[in-house]
C-alpha positions in Angstrom: -153.1 162.7 179.5 -155.8 161.1 177.4 -158.6 162.9 176.1 -162.2 161.3 174.9 -163.6 163.8 172.1 -166.3 163.7 170.5 -166.9 165.3 166.9 -170.0 165.6 165.6 -170.3 166.2 161.6 -173.7 167.3 160.4 -174.2 168.8 156.6 -174.7 172.5 156.2 -178.3 173.7 155.9 -178.1 174.2 152.6 -176.8 171.0 151.4 -179.3 168.3 150.4 -179.8 165.3 152.6 -181.3 162.3 150.8 -181.4 160.0 153.9 -182.7 162.3 156.5 -185.6 163.7 153.6 -186.3 159.9 153.4 -186.3 159.1 156.8 -189.1 162.0 157.9 -191.1 160.7 155.1 -191.7 157.2 157.0 -191.3 158.8 160.3 -194.2 160.8 159.0 -196.1 158.0 157.2 -195.7 155.7 160.9 -197.5 158.8 162.5 -194.6 161.3 163.6 -194.8 164.2 163.9 -191.9 165.1 162.6 -189.9 167.8 160.2 -186.5 168.4 158.6 -184.6 165.4 159.8 -181.3 165.5 159.0 -178.2 162.5 159.7 -175.3 163.1 160.7 -172.1 160.9 162.8 -170.5 160.8 165.3 -166.6 160.4 166.2 -165.3 159.4 168.9 -161.6 159.5 169.8 -158.9 159.6 172.5 -155.9 161.8 172.4 -153.2 162.6 174.1 -152.8 166.5 175.0 -150.9 168.8 177.7 -154.5 170.2 178.6 -158.3 170.3 177.6 -157.5 173.6 175.2 -154.8 171.3 173.3 -157.2 168.2 172.8 -159.9 170.8 171.6 -157.4 172.0 169.4 -155.8 168.5 167.7 -159.7 167.8 167.9 -160.7 170.5 165.4 -157.8 170.4 163.4 -158.4 166.2 162.9 -162.1 167.7 162.3 -161.1 170.7 159.4 -158.4 168.4 157.9 -160.2 165.0 157.7 -163.0 164.0 159.6 -165.7 166.6 157.7 -165.6 168.6 154.4 -165.9 171.9 155.9 -167.3 172.9 152.5 -170.1 170.8 152.7 -170.2 169.7 156.5 -170.1 171.6 160.1 -168.3 170.3 163.0 -168.8 170.4 166.6 -166.1 169.4 168.9 -166.3 168.3 173.1 -164.4 166.8 176.0 -166.4 164.2 177.3 -165.3 162.7 180.8 -164.3 159.2 180.2 
């Protein structure tokens, strides 16, 4: 079976996010009441697996090994409907 996965990757809170800081400042200058903007990435992919649990496990393994840097980033993996 084919499963659609979304992997969300974000900087850990203790890691400086220069892009997020710049975006925060610009949004505030534009008049928006925002603070602590964090910029991350989203990866969408399809995997072949026997069931949803195995698809999630494959997604977590890919995130840990390649898609995210676990030392500096956090990640979540979810199955979405096609």
